[in-house]
C-alpha positions in Angstrom: 152.2 -177.2 -218.0 149.6 -174.5 -217.2 150.2 -170.9 -216.5 148.5 -168.1 -214.5 148.6 -164.3 -214.3 148.8 -162.3 -211.2 150.1 -159.0 -209.9 152.6 -159.1 -207.0 155.2 -157.3 -204.9 158.7 -158.7 -204.6 159.4 -159.0 -200.9 162.5 -161.2 -201.0 165.1 -162.6 -203.4 167.9 -165.1 -203.4 170.5 -165.7 -206.1 170.7 -169.2 -207.6 173.6 -170.4 -209.8 175.1 -167.8 -212.1 172.0 -166.1 -213.5 168.8 -167.2 -211.8 166.9 -166.0 -208.7 164.3 -167.3 -206.4 161.8 -164.6 -205.6 159.3 -164.4 -202.8 156.2 -162.5 -204.1 153.2 -161.3 -202.2 150.1 -161.6 -204.4 146.5 -160.6 -203.8 144.8 -163.9 -204.3 147.6 -166.6 -204.4 149.1 -165.3 -201.1 152.9 -165.5 -200.6 154.5 -167.5 -203.3 158.1 -168.5 -204.2 158.9 -168.5 -207.9 162.0 -168.9 -210.1 163.2 -166.1 -212.4 165.5 -167.8 -214.8 168.3 -165.8 -216.4 167.1 -162.6 -214.6 170.6 -161.6 -213.6 171.9 -161.5 -217.1 172.5 -158.0 -218.5 170.2 -158.5 -221.5 167.4 -160.2 -219.5 163.9 -158.8 -220.5 162.6 -159.6 -217.0 165.4 -157.9 -215.1 164.0 -154.4 -214.6 160.5 -155.7 -213.8 161.5 -158.0 -211.0 163.5 -155.7 -208.7 163.0 -155.9 -205.0 159.8 -154.1 -203.8 158.5 -153.7 -207.4 154.8 -154.0 -207.9 154.5 -155.9 -211.2 152.1 -157.9 -213.4 153.4 -161.5 -213.7 152.9 -164.5 -216.0 153.8 -167.6 -214.1 154.1 -171.2 -215.4 153.4 -174.0 -213.0 156.5 -176.2 -212.5 157.0 -179.6 -210.9 158.8 -178.3 -207.9 158.7 -174.5 -208.3 156.7 -172.1 -210.5 158.6 -170.1 -213.1 158.1 -166.5 -214.1 157.9 -166.2 -217.9 156.7 -162.6 -218.3 156.6 -159.4 -216.2 155.6 -155.8 -216.5 156.2 -153.1 -213.9 153.2 -151.4 -212.4 155.1 -149.3 -209.9 158.8 -149.4 -209.0 158.6 -147.0 -206.0 161.9 -145.2 -207.0 161.4 -142.5 -204.4 161.4 -144.8 -201.4 164.3 -146.9 -202.8 166.4 -143.8 -203.0 166.0 -142.9 -199.3 167.7 -145.2 -196.7 165.1 -144.4 -194.0 162.2 -145.4 -196.2 163.9 -148.4 -197.7 164.9 -149.7 -194.3 161.2 -149.5 -193.2 160.2 -151.6 -196.3 162.8 -154.2 -195.5 161.3 -154.6 -192.1 157.7 -154.8 -193.4 158.8 -157.4 -195.9 160.6 -159.5 -193.3 157.5 -159.4 -191.2 155.3 -160.6 -194.0 157.7 -163.3 -195.0 157.9 -164.7 -191.4 154.3 -164.4 -190.4 152.5 -165.5 -193.6 152.3 -169.1 -194.8 152.9 -170.0 -198.4 149.9 -169.9 -200.8 147.4 -168.7 -198.3 145.2 -166.0 -199.8 145.3 -162.7 -197.9 144.1 -159.9 -200.2 143.8 -157.5 -197.3 147.5 -158.0 -196.5 148.5 -157.2 -200.1 146.4 -154.0 -200.0 147.9 -153.0 -196.7 151.4 -153.5 -197.9 150.8 -151.7 -201.2 149.2 -148.7 -199.3 152.3 -148.6 -197.0 154.6 -148.5 -200.0 152.6 -145.7 -201.6 152.8 -143.6 -198.4 156.6 -144.1 -198.2 157.0 -143.4 -201.9 155.3 -140.0 -201.3 157.9 -139.1 -198.8 155.5 -139.6 -195.9 155.6 -142.4 -193.3 156.4 -141.0 -189.9 157.4 -143.0 -186.8 154.0 -144.5 -186.5 153.7 -146.1 -189.9 155.6 -149.3 -189.2 153.7 -150.0 -186.0 150.4 -149.2 -187.7 151.3 -151.8 -190.3 152.2 -154.4 -187.7 149.1 -153.8 -185.6 146.9 -154.2 -188.7 148.6 -157.4 -189.7 148.3 -158.9 -186.2 144.6 -157.9 -186.1 143.9 -159.5 -189.5 145.6 -162.8 -188.5 143.7 -163.0 -185.2 146.4 -161.6 -182.9 144.7 -158.2 -182.2 146.1 -156.9 -178.9 143.5 -156.1 -176.2 143.8 -152.3 -175.6 140.3 -151.6 -174.3 139.9 -153.6 -171.2 142.0 -155.6 -168.6 143.0 -159.0 -170.0 142.6 -160.5 -166.5 139.3 -159.1 -165.0 137.9 -157.7 -168.3 137.1 -154.5 -166.4 137.7 -150.9 -167.3 141.2 -149.5 -167.2 142.6 -146.7 -165.1 144.5 -144.1 -167.1 147.5 -144.0 -164.7 147.8 -147.7 -164.1 148.2 -149.4 -167.4 150.6 -152.3 -168.1 151.1 -154.1 -171.3 152.1 -157.8 -171.5 153.4 -159.2 -174.8 152.7 -162.7 -173.4 149.1 -162.0 -172.4 148.6 -159.9 -175.6 147.0 -156.9 -173.9 146.7 -154.5 -171.0 146.5 -155.2 -167.3 145.0 -152.8 -164.8 147.3 -152.0 -162.0 145.4 -154.0 -159.4 145.4 -157.1 -161.6 148.9 -157.2 -162.8 150.4 -160.7 -162.2 152.7 -160.9 -165.2 156.5 -160.6 -164.9 156.8 -159.6 -168.5 154.3 -156.7 -168.3 155.6 -153.1 -168.3 154.0 -149.7 -167.6 152.7 -147.8 -170.6 151.1 -144.4 -170.8 147.4 -143.7 -171.6 148.4 -141.5 -174.5 150.3 -144.4 -176.1 147.3 -146.7 -175.6 145.1 -144.1 -177.3 147.5 -144.0 -180.3 147.5 -147.8 -180.5 143.7 -147.8 -180.5 143.6 -145.2 -183.3 146.0 -147.2 -185.5 144.0 -150.4 -185.0 140.7 -148.8 -185.9 141.7 -146.9 -189.0 143.6 -147.5 -192.3 147.3 -147.4 -192.1 147.3 -143.9 -193.7 145.9 -142.5 -190.3 149.5 -142.7 -189.1 150.2 -139.6 -191.2 147.7 -137.6 -189.1 149.0 -138.4 -185.7 151.3 -135.7 -184.4 154.8 -136.8 -183.9 155.8 -137.5 -180.3 159.0 -139.2 -179.5 157.9 -140.6 -176.1 154.7 -142.1 -177.5 156.6 -143.4 -180.6 159.2 -145.1 -178.4 156.6 -146.7 -176.0 154.5 -147.9 -178.9 157.5 -149.3 -180.7 158.4 -151.3 -177.5 154.9 -152.6 -177.1 154.4 -153.6 -180.7 157.9 -155.0 -181.2 157.9 -157.2 -178.1 154.4 -158.5 -178.9 155.3 -159.3 -182.5 158.5 -161.1 -181.5 156.6 -163.2 -178.9 154.2 -164.3 -181.7 157.0 -165.0 -184.2 159.2 -166.6 -181.5 162.2 -164.7 -183.0 163.6 -161.3 -183.4 163.7 -159.2 -186.6 167.1 -158.4 -188.2 165.5 -155.5 -190.1 164.2 -153.9 -186.9 167.7 -153.6 -185.6 168.9 -152.1 -188.9 166.0 -149.6 -188.9 166.8 -148.4 -185.4 170.4 -147.9 -186.4 169.3 -145.9 -189.5 167.0 -143.7 -187.3 170.0 -142.7 -185.2 171.8 -141.2 -188.2 
């Protein structure tokens, strides 16, 4: 049985038996992996504090016949600040659910790891406005080949008129008013499109620099949410929870 070392962020966990857990871990080079943490729920477990949900940790993993087993762990960052705030924690639950649903097991995506880590760091600093989650989603979709077309009409490939913009989650982009032939398309403001372009072009931290605007945030949330759910072919439980938290 051989072993390997990796860093990783715990994005999901499931209790097994009386003391064990299965963990879903996002790693830089091994991608998303599922591992077993034996005895981690015991009070005296040495691994317990290092394998909490959303922890960024160094891991020693043994290759198993059916599932790999964590034999050593050391916390790099536990992100205590974001875990103590419901609004921040609910955002991370959503980001984690998206990663778990959209990424295949053991496909290397170092850019995804860095994107997720940067997002956690922003939230842990007490930042992360209404644009952060959608910035994260747009960057993920772009990296995986699902970048929405926000610069030209998806039908005629021509330029777009500011006052006649319609987004279609099915077509994955914008229609000009004269070209719209999609029953799923809905009108969207030019300012929201500009915000989307900025989030696609820059690092996720640019979300901190965009001035808060509830109308733009709501429109962008609708555009990104519907497009993501079309790609995933399912809705997101954590998205509904986040929206309820934001009403508090």
